[in-house]
N, C-alpha and C positions, 0 to 999 in steps of 0.2 A: 151722624155722619152718613151712614148708608141711606137714610131717607131724605138727606139733604135739608134737614131742618136747622135753620140758623138760629139756634137758641143760645142765650148767654147763660152758661151753667152757673157762674158765680151769682148772678142775680136770682136764679132759681133756688140755689142753696140758701142764700140769705133770706129769701121769702119763706122757705121751708122751716128754717130755724126760728123765724118769728112766730110760726104757728104752734111751736112747742110750748108746753107749760113753762113758766118762768124758772122753776126749780131744775129743769132739765137743760136750760141754756147756759152757755159760758162763752167767754170771749174767744176761746180757741176752737169752738165747735165748727164754725164755717170753714176755718182753715184746715182743720183735720179732715172734714168731708171732701174739700177741694183737693187735698193731697191724696186722698184715697182714689178719687176720680182720675187724677193725673197718673197714679200708679197703674190703674186699669187701662187707661188710654195708652200708656207706654207699652204695655204687653200687647195690646191690640195692634199698635203700629209696628212693633218689631216683628210680630207674627206675619204681617203683611209685607215684610221685606225692607222696611226702613231701618236705618242704622241708628245705634244708640246716640252717637254724637250729633246726628241730624235732629233727633228728637230733642236733645239737650239744647241745641242752638235755638230751636223755636220756643221751648219752655222758658228759656232765659228772658224772653220779652213778655211773658205772662199773658198770652191770649186767653180770653175767657170764653170764647165760642168755639166748641170742638170742630165745627165745619170750617171755620176760619183757620184753626190750628192745622187741619188737614191740608188746606191750600198752601199754607206757609211751608209745611213739611215737604210737600211735592216740589215746591220752588227750590228749597234748600238741596233736595236730592238731585234736582236737575242742575243746580248751580255747580255742584261739586264736579260735574263732568266737563265744565268749561276750562279752557286752557288757563284762564286768569285765576281760577278758584284758589289754588294752593298759595300763590303769591299774595292774593288779597287777604286770605284768612290769616296768613302770617303777619301782614301789615296791620290788620285790625287788632291782632293780639299785641303787637308792638305798640300801637297807639294806646290801647288800654293800659299796658304796663307803664308807659311814659306818663299818662294822666294820673295813674294811681300813685306813682313815685313822687310826682310833683305836688300831690296833695290838693290839686285845684279842682278835680272833678270836672264840672262844666266851667270852662274858663271865660265865659262871658262872650260878648260880641266881637267879631273880627273887624279890625280896622284896616282896610286896604291901604290907607295912607301910611301905615307903618311898615309895609313890605319893603325889604331891601334886596331880595333876590327874585329873579323872574320866575323861578320855580314856585315861589309862594303865590304869585299872581296867577300862574297857570292852574295851580291846584284850587285856588279860590274860585276862579272862573268855571273850572270844570265841575266843581261842587255845586255851584249855583245852577249851571245848566242841567246837571243830573237831578237836582232837587225839583226843578221845574218840569223835567221830563217825566219823572216817576209819579208826580202828584196825581194826574188823572188815572194812572195805573193802580195806585193804592186806593183810590176812590171806588174802584170796581173790584178790589181784592185780586188784582192780577199781579201776584207776587213773582211769578216766574219771569214775566216780562220786565218787571222792575229790577230784579236781581241781574238779569241779563244786561239791562242798561247800566246798572252800577258797576258791572264787571269792566266796563270801558274806562273806569278810573284807574285801572291797574298801572299803566305806564306812567301816568302823572304822579301817582302816589309813590311809585318806586323811585322816580327821578327826584321827587321832593326829599326823600330820605337819603338819597345819594349825595345831594348837593347842599342841603340846608341843615345847619346846626340848630336843633329845636331848643335846647337848653342854653340859649345865649346868655352872656353875662348881663346884658341890659334887661332888667325886669320887664319893661314894657314890651320889648321885642319878644322876649320869651313867652310872656302871657298871650300875646297875639298869635304866636305860632301854636301854642297849646289850644287856643280857641279854635284855630283852623282845623287842627286834628280832631278836636271834639266834634266839630261840625261834620267832618267826614264820617266819623264813627256813628253819629246819630242817624245819618242817612241809612246805614245798614240796619241799625237797631229798630228802625221802623218796620222791619220785616223779621229779622232774626239776628242772633249773635253768632256770626260766622266764624268768630275766633274759636268757637267750641269745636269746629271740625278738625279731626285728627289727620 
């Protein structure tokens, strides 16, 4: 991190494990070493003033490059100071709970033809616009700019939850709304799991 070397630590660990005599290798070894590295990285980041929930938000999406981890961490720390941060973190946590309880996980493709409320259409359009806007930012690891852009979804997400019954009686309608929420969640998970922020 300090020397700005963009190394993939997981690939290095896997390579190192392969150099060991076969009797010293096991299926858990790479994971154990990776866990050790993340524990040390946690201490390093907390010593530098980052908060534990910020670290956990980034760790949840499993970045394998420490330099990339650092950039995501800085972005999350900056995001938490935005006016929309608390509301969006709560909304993403709510989305995760809804998806978990529904048992669908990833609910498939969104079908705009199934929308019944204008808030569904607005959220879908906002999601597509945001996805297109952050794509070039993610290409160059500009996570701070990307989270800033995603924070603009706050009002649309809040309005959706205020006006739309996600768990509709009609299974097709329900699944389409779950897919929409899953799409919103996945945008944030490309950077970090902001639901971890306290």
